[in-house]
C-alpha positions as CSV (number, residue, x, y, z in Angstrom):
1,M,-7.3,-55.8,-15.9
2,S,-7.9,-52.1,-15.7
3,P,-8.4,-50.3,-12.4
4,A,-11.7,-49.1,-11.2
5,P,-13.0,-46.0,-13.0
6,G,-12.6,-43.9,-9.8
7,A,-9.1,-45.3,-8.8
8,R,-6.1,-42.9,-8.9
9,V,-2.5,-42.7,-8.2
10,L,-2.0,-40.1,-5.6
11,V,0.9,-38.0,-6.2
12,L,2.3,-36.0,-3.4
13,E,4.2,-33.0,-4.7
14,H,6.5,-30.9,-2.2
15,A,7.8,-28.2,-4.5
16,P,6.7,-26.6,-7.8
17,Q,10.1,-27.6,-9.4
18,E,9.6,-31.2,-8.3
19,G,6.7,-32.4,-10.3
20,P,6.0,-36.1,-11.2
21,S,7.6,-35.6,-14.8
22,A,8.6,-38.9,-16.3
23,V,6.7,-40.7,-13.4
24,A,3.3,-39.2,-14.6
25,T,4.2,-40.0,-18.3
26,A,4.8,-43.7,-17.5
27,L,1.7,-44.0,-15.3
28,E,-0.6,-42.2,-17.9
29,A,0.9,-44.5,-20.5
30,A,-0.4,-47.5,-18.7
31,G,-3.8,-46.0,-18.5
32,L,-3.6,-44.9,-14.9
33,K,-5.2,-41.6,-13.6
34,L,-3.3,-39.2,-11.4
35,R,-4.4,-37.1,-8.6
36,V,-1.8,-34.5,-7.6
37,C,-1.9,-33.1,-4.0
38,R,0.4,-30.1,-3.5
39,P,1.0,-29.6,0.2
40,W,3.5,-26.7,-0.6
41,A,0.5,-24.9,-2.1
42,G,-1.7,-25.6,0.9
43,D,-3.6,-28.7,-0.3
44,A,-4.7,-31.0,2.4
45,V,-3.2,-34.4,2.4
46,P,-6.0,-37.1,2.1
47,A,-6.8,-38.8,5.3
48,T,-7.3,-42.3,3.7
49,L,-6.1,-44.3,0.7
50,A,-9.8,-44.7,-0.5
51,D,-9.7,-45.1,-4.4
52,T,-6.0,-45.0,-4.4
53,V,-4.1,-47.7,-6.3
54,A,-0.6,-46.3,-5.7
55,L,1.2,-43.5,-3.8
56,V,4.0,-41.4,-5.3
57,L,6.1,-38.9,-3.1
58,M,8.3,-36.4,-5.1
59,G,11.3,-34.5,-3.8
60,A,11.4,-31.1,-2.3
61,R,13.8,-28.1,-2.0
62,R,16.8,-28.7,0.2
63,P,16.2,-28.0,3.8
64,T,18.0,-25.2,5.5
65,R,20.6,-26.1,8.1
66,D,17.8,-25.5,10.9
67,E,15.3,-27.8,9.2
68,A,15.0,-31.6,9.6
69,C,15.7,-33.6,6.4
70,D,12.0,-34.9,6.4
71,D,10.4,-31.8,7.8
72,L,7.8,-31.0,5.1
73,P,4.3,-29.3,4.9
74,G,1.8,-32.0,6.0
75,R,4.5,-34.4,7.2
76,S,2.4,-36.0,10.0
77,A,-0.6,-36.6,7.6
78,E,2.0,-38.0,4.9
79,L,3.6,-40.3,7.5
80,A,0.2,-41.7,8.5
81,L,-0.7,-42.2,4.8
82,L,2.6,-44.1,4.1
83,R,2.1,-46.3,7.2
84,A,-1.4,-47.1,5.9
85,A,0.2,-47.9,2.4
86,L,2.8,-50.2,3.9
87,E,0.3,-52.1,5.9
88,A,-2.1,-52.6,3.0
89,E,0.7,-53.2,0.5
90,V,-0.2,-50.2,-1.7
91,P,2.5,-49.7,-4.3
92,V,4.8,-46.8,-3.3
93,L,7.4,-44.8,-5.2
94,A,9.2,-42.1,-3.1
95,V,11.8,-39.9,-4.6
96,G,14.5,-37.5,-3.0
97,R,13.1,-36.2,0.4
98,G,10.0,-38.2,-0.4
99,A,12.3,-41.3,0.1
100,Q,13.3,-40.0,3.4
101,L,9.6,-39.8,4.6
102,L,9.0,-43.4,3.4
103,A,12.0,-44.5,5.6
104,A,10.8,-42.6,8.5
105,A,7.3,-44.0,8.1
106,A,8.7,-47.5,8.4
107,G,10.8,-46.7,11.4
108,G,14.0,-45.4,9.9
109,T,15.5,-41.9,10.0
110,A,16.8,-39.2,7.5
111,R,20.1,-37.4,7.9
112,C,21.2,-34.4,6.0
113,G,25.0,-33.9,5.4
114,D,26.9,-30.7,5.7
115,D,27.4,-30.4,1.9
116,F,24.5,-28.5,0.6
117,G,25.4,-29.1,-3.1
118,A,24.1,-31.3,-5.8
119,D,25.9,-33.5,-8.3
120,W,25.6,-35.9,-11.2
121,G,27.3,-38.9,-9.6
122,G,27.7,-42.6,-10.0
123,I,25.6,-45.1,-8.0
124,H,26.2,-48.9,-8.1
125,L,23.7,-51.5,-7.4
126,Y,23.6,-54.2,-4.7
127,P,23.1,-57.9,-5.6
128,A,19.5,-57.6,-4.3
129,A,18.7,-55.4,-7.4
130,D,19.2,-58.3,-9.6
131,T,15.9,-59.8,-8.7
132,D,14.0,-56.6,-7.7
133,P,10.9,-56.1,-9.7
134,L,12.1,-52.5,-10.7
135,F,15.8,-52.4,-10.4
136,S,16.7,-55.5,-12.3
137,A,16.2,-53.3,-15.3
138,L,19.2,-51.0,-14.4
139,P,22.9,-51.7,-15.3
140,P,25.3,-52.4,-12.4
141,R,26.4,-48.6,-12.5
142,L,24.8,-45.4,-13.5
143,R,25.2,-41.8,-13.4
144,V,22.3,-39.9,-11.8
145,P,21.5,-36.5,-10.3
146,H,21.5,-36.7,-6.5
147,R,22.8,-34.9,-3.3
148,P,25.4,-37.3,-2.2
149,A,25.8,-35.8,1.2
150,D,22.3,-36.8,2.3
151,T,21.6,-40.3,3.6
152,T,19.0,-42.5,5.3
153,D,19.1,-45.0,8.1
154,L,16.7,-47.7,7.1
155,P,14.5,-49.8,9.3
156,T,15.1,-53.4,10.1
157,G,14.0,-55.6,7.1
158,A,14.4,-53.0,4.4
159,T,16.4,-54.0,1.3
160,V,19.2,-51.8,0.0
161,L,19.3,-51.7,-3.8
162,A,21.9,-49.2,-4.7
163,S,24.6,-46.8,-3.1
164,C,27.2,-44.4,-4.0
165,D,30.8,-43.7,-2.7
166,G,30.6,-42.8,0.9
167,R,26.7,-43.2,1.2
168,R,25.4,-46.7,1.6
169,V,21.7,-45.9,0.9
170,Q,20.7,-44.4,-2.4
171,A,17.8,-46.7,-3.3
172,F,15.8,-49.3,-1.1
173,R,12.8,-51.3,-1.0
174,I,10.5,-51.8,2.0
175,G,8.5,-54.9,1.9
176,G,7.5,-56.0,-1.7
177,T,5.8,-52.8,-3.0
178,A,7.4,-49.8,-1.7
179,W,10.6,-48.1,-3.1
180,G,12.6,-45.1,-2.1
181,L,15.1,-43.4,-4.4
182,R,17.5,-40.8,-3.0
183,F,18.6,-39.8,-6.5
184,H,16.3,-38.3,-9.3
185,L,15.9,-41.0,-11.9
186,E,12.4,-39.6,-12.8
187,A,13.7,-36.3,-14.2
188,G,13.0,-36.2,-17.8
189,K,13.5,-33.6,-20.7
190,R,10.6,-31.4,-19.3
191,A,12.3,-31.4,-16.0
192,A,15.7,-30.5,-17.1
193,D,15.3,-26.8,-16.7
194,A,13.8,-27.3,-13.2
195,V,16.5,-29.6,-12.2
196,A,19.3,-27.4,-13.5
197,A,17.7,-24.4,-11.8
198,A,17.4,-26.2,-8.5
199,F,21.0,-27.3,-8.7
200,A,22.0,-23.8,-9.5
201,G,20.5,-22.6,-6.3
202,H,23.7,-23.7,-4.4
203,P,26.4,-22.2,-6.6
204,A,29.1,-22.2,-4.0
205,T,29.0,-26.0,-3.6
206,A,27.5,-27.3,-6.9
207,R,29.9,-29.8,-8.5
208,G,28.6,-29.9,-12.0
209,P,27.9,-26.9,-14.4
210,V,24.3,-26.1,-14.9
211,E,24.6,-26.4,-18.7
212,S,25.5,-30.1,-18.3
213,A,21.9,-30.8,-17.0
214,R,20.5,-31.9,-20.4
215,P,23.2,-34.1,-21.5
216,E,23.6,-35.7,-18.1
217,L,19.9,-36.4,-17.8
218,A,19.9,-38.0,-21.3
219,I,22.3,-40.8,-20.1
220,P,20.0,-42.5,-17.7
221,A,16.8,-41.8,-19.7
222,P,16.3,-45.3,-21.3
223,H,16.9,-47.0,-17.9
224,R,14.6,-44.6,-16.2
225,D,11.8,-45.3,-18.7
226,Q,12.2,-49.2,-18.0
227,V,12.0,-48.7,-14.3
228,L,8.9,-46.4,-14.3
229,A,7.2,-48.7,-16.8
230,R,7.7,-51.5,-14.6
231,F,6.3,-49.7,-11.6
232,A,3.3,-48.6,-13.7
233,S,2.9,-52.2,-14.8
234,L,3.1,-53.3,-11.1
235,V,0.4,-50.8,-10.1
236,T,-2.0,-51.8,-12.8
237,E,-1.6,-55.6,-12.2
238,R,-2.2,-55.1,-8.4
239,A,-5.0,-52.5,-8.8
240,P,-8.1,-54.7,-8.1
241,G,-6.3,-56.3,-5.0
242,T,-5.0,-53.0,-3.9
243,A,-8.6,-51.6,-3.7
244,T,-9.7,-54.7,-1.5
245,R,-6.8,-54.2,0.8
246,T,-7.2,-50.5,1.3
247,F,-10.8,-51.1,2.1
248,F,-10.3,-54.0,4.6
249,T,-6.9,-53.3,6.2
250,P,-8.2,-50.4,8.4
251,R,-11.3,-52.3,9.3
252,A,-9.5,-55.6,10.2
253,A,-8.8,-54.7,13.9
254,T,-12.5,-54.3,14.6
255,W,-14.1,-56.7,12.2
256,E,-14.7,-59.5,14.6
257,E,-16.2,-57.2,17.2
258,R,-18.5,-55.6,14.6
259,F,-19.8,-58.9,13.4
260,A,-19.4,-61.6,16.3
261,A,-23.2,-61.9,16.4
262,D,-23.1,-63.6,13.1
263,N,-20.9,-66.5,14.2
264,P,-23.7,-68.9,14.9
265,V,-25.2,-68.5,11.4
266,Y,-21.8,-69.1,9.8
267,A,-21.8,-72.4,11.7
268,A,-25.4,-73.2,10.4
269,A,-24.3,-72.3,6.9
270,V,-21.3,-74.6,6.9
271,A,-23.5,-77.4,8.3
272,R,-25.4,-77.2,5.0
273,M,-22.2,-78.1,3.0
274,G,-22.4,-81.8,4.0
275,L,-18.7,-82.3,4.7
276,R,-17.3,-85.6,5.8
277,P,-14.3,-86.4,8.2
278,G,-11.0,-86.4,6.4
279,Q,-12.1,-84.0,3.5
280,R,-10.2,-80.9,2.5
281,A,-12.0,-77.5,2.8
282,L,-11.2,-74.0,1.6
283,D,-12.4,-70.8,3.1
284,V,-11.9,-68.3,0.4
285,G,-11.9,-64.7,1.6
286,C,-11.8,-66.0,5.2
287,G,-11.8,-62.6,6.7
288,S,-11.2,-62.9,10.6
289,G,-11.9,-66.8,10.3
290,R,-15.6,-66.9,11.4
291,A,-16.3,-70.1,9.4
292,L,-13.1,-71.9,10.4
293,P,-14.2,-73.5,13.6
294,A,-17.2,-75.1,11.9
295,L,-15.2,-76.3,8.9
296,R,-12.7,-77.8,11.2
297,A,-15.4,-79.6,13.1
298,Q,-16.9,-81.0,10.0
299,V,-13.8,-82.4,8.6
300,G,-12.3,-83.5,11.9
301,E,-8.5,-83.8,13.0
302,K,-7.7,-85.9,9.8
303,G,-9.2,-83.3,7.5
304,V,-7.5,-80.1,5.9
305,V,-8.8,-76.5,6.3
306,V,-7.2,-73.6,4.7
307,G,-8.2,-70.1,5.3
308,L,-7.3,-67.7,2.3
309,D,-7.4,-64.0,2.3
310,L,-5.9,-61.2,0.3
311,T,-5.5,-58.8,3.0
312,P,-2.7,-59.6,5.6
313,A,-4.4,-57.7,8.3
314,M,-7.3,-60.0,8.2
315,L,-5.2,-62.9,8.6
316,T,-3.6,-61.3,11.5
317,A,-7.1,-60.8,13.0
318,T,-7.8,-64.6,12.4
319,A,-4.8,-65.3,14.4
320,R,-5.6,-62.8,17.1
321,E,-9.0,-64.5,17.5
322,G,-7.2,-67.9,18.2
323,R,-8.3,-69.4,15.0
324,A,-4.8,-70.0,13.4
325,G,-4.6,-73.4,15.0
326,L,-7.7,-74.6,13.2
327,A,-6.5,-74.1,9.7
328,G,-3.6,-73.3,7.5
329,L,-3.7,-69.5,6.7
330,L,-2.8,-68.5,3.0
331,L,-2.3,-64.9,1.8
332,A,-3.3,-65.1,-1.8
333,D,-5.7,-63.7,-4.4
334,A,-9.1,-65.4,-4.6
335,C,-9.0,-65.4,-8.3
336,R,-5.5,-66.8,-8.7
337,L,-5.3,-69.7,-6.2
338,P,-2.0,-71.2,-5.6
339,L,-3.5,-74.6,-5.5
340,S,-3.4,-77.5,-8.0
341,A,-6.5,-78.8,-9.8
342,G,-8.8,-80.9,-7.7
343,A,-6.9,-80.0,-4.4
344,V,-10.0,-79.4,-2.2
345,D,-13.3,-81.1,-1.7
346,A,-15.2,-78.0,-0.8
347,V,-15.1,-74.2,-1.0
348,F,-16.8,-71.8,1.4
349,S,-17.2,-68.1,0.5
350,A,-19.0,-65.6,2.5
351,G,-19.7,-62.2,0.7
352,L,-16.9,-62.4,-1.7
353,V,-18.6,-62.8,-5.1
354,N,-19.8,-59.2,-5.0
355,H,-16.2,-57.9,-4.3
356,V,-14.0,-59.7,-6.7
357,P,-13.1,-57.9,-9.8
358,D,-14.5,-60.7,-12.1
359,A,-17.3,-62.9,-10.5
360,D,-17.1,-65.3,-13.5
361,A,-13.5,-65.8,-13.3
362,A,-13.7,-66.4,-9.6
363,L,-16.2,-69.1,-10.0
364,R,-14.1,-70.8,-12.7
365,E,-11.0,-70.6,-10.5
366,W,-12.8,-72.2,-7.5
367,A,-14.1,-74.9,-9.8
368,R,-10.6,-75.7,-11.0
369,V,-9.3,-76.5,-7.4
370,T,-12.3,-78.4,-6.5
371,A,-12.5,-82.1,-7.1
372,P,-15.5,-83.5,-9.1
373,G,-18.5,-83.9,-6.8
374,G,-17.1,-81.2,-4.5
375,V,-19.3,-78.6,-2.9
376,L,-19.4,-74.8,-3.2
377,L,-21.3,-72.7,-0.7
378,L,-21.9,-69.1,-1.2
379,F,-23.1,-67.3,1.9
380,H,-24.0,-63.9,3.4
381,P,-25.7,-63.3,6.7
382,S,-28.0,-60.9,5.0
383,G,-30.4,-61.4,2.1
384,R,-29.9,-59.5,-1.0
385,A,-32.9,-57.3,-0.5
386,E,-31.9,-56.5,3.2
387,R,-28.4,-55.4,2.0
388,A,-29.6,-53.2,-0.7
389,A,-32.1,-51.5,1.7
390,R,-29.2,-51.0,4.1
391,H,-27.3,-49.1,1.3
392,G,-30.3,-47.3,0.3
393,C,-30.2,-48.9,-3.1
394,P,-32.6,-51.1,-5.1
395,L,-31.8,-54.5,-6.1
396,D,-29.3,-54.6,-8.9
397,P,-30.5,-56.6,-11.8
398,D,-26.7,-57.2,-12.7
399,D,-26.0,-58.5,-9.3
400,P,-23.9,-61.7,-9.8
401,L,-25.8,-63.3,-7.0
402,A,-29.3,-62.9,-8.5
403,E,-30.5,-66.3,-9.5
404,E,-30.9,-65.5,-13.1
405,N,-27.3,-64.5,-13.3
406,L,-25.7,-66.9,-10.8
407,R,-27.1,-70.1,-12.3
408,P,-25.7,-69.8,-15.8
409,A,-22.5,-68.4,-14.4
410,L,-22.2,-71.5,-12.1
411,E,-23.0,-73.8,-15.0
412,T,-20.4,-72.2,-17.4
413,A,-17.8,-72.4,-14.6
414,G,-18.3,-76.1,-14.0
415,W,-20.8,-76.1,-11.2
416,K,-24.4,-77.3,-10.8
417,L,-26.6,-75.1,-8.6
418,A,-28.4,-77.5,-6.1
419,C,-30.0,-74.9,-3.6
420,Y,-30.7,-71.2,-3.8
421,E,-32.0,-69.3,-0.9
422,D,-32.4,-65.5,-0.9
423,A,-34.2,-65.1,2.4
424,A,-35.0,-62.1,4.5
425,R,-32.1,-62.9,7.0
426,H,-29.6,-64.8,4.9
427,F,-28.4,-65.6,1.4
428,L,-27.2,-69.2,0.6
429,A,-26.3,-71.0,-2.7
430,R,-25.1,-74.5,-2.7
431,A,-23.5,-75.9,-5.9
432,V,-21.8,-79.2,-6.8
433,R,-18.9,-79.6,-9.0
434,S,-19.7,-81.2,-12.3
435,G,-18.1,-84.4,-13.3
436,G,-18.7,-86.4,-10.2
């Protein structure tokens, strides 16, 4: 599925000779659009990740002996952006000194060695690279351009993927979606002159002749293309969920406080489902878990309640509100549920249909996991007209919740619409799974 039209990969460029090069080629080949921010030229680092499906941090000039390894223009803003990306699981690729910033954002530190030279040297992969989404494409050993004296102390929980003689960390992963490369695998033919010139800037300590830049860069090129294509594919695949997480993650901490007044209407909506003790209920897109107490009360102690959300911060909010004991909490995509066919008797969903990438696909997936005769309740504490007015918009004829759109979509997906209420102060649609 393609990213939203306004979605971009944000590239933070730290020096004119350290552009995205082959990274840009791979991302654009995957249909992704780039937004390049150049703090070195005075560009302001964006304050949020809105409309950002991935974050790429490039390298920078070698710091002087009086500068910190990760002391770059806009450093504080970049660290804040990186922390937000890590929390929202936005894909990150950070190269050179960009990798040092990534490590610092996660709680690590960067250290520059005394040798200010650069070299084409060998790296070897750690066993963890064998199953890594990007690095399993690389051979066990590879020659790459790097500065072997610089190193990084990683935060707890980070995974080392590659090292070189004398320096343990040459590549690492933080979480499941952020990679740091201390070497310059991304340098392609167009960057050969720039890389050679940058390495020539330290003639007293440079180990390799400048004229060797092009042939040396040609050696890892096929492996580079595989790794970058895999990153681009990962960004594309995750893009719809990334947009959701970047929207909800910064709002999760105050979500309950903002909407606590709606809790009674959630309970009233759940009561309309007609659940019985012992049944199995799924709250898909559970947010901070406002429907979970009512769902648990309906199915009783012997029933099963699962709260599912795509945003980790929302499940953290559910636990913070003391609702984790009411249901099993599951981090997953609402359109690709990790449940078997007919696994639940009821699905509750509040306000999610308008936010999934493909409403029809979501309805089909919810039908798949619901037993025949099971119930689907779509709910929102505001009616469609009220929500449109609040956003200063007219009612959208293409709204998937409009009855003329919802009814046929439900029937095609395997549901029969039993009740439709688009009232002034709430929206509610109740459907029954066909076949029962």
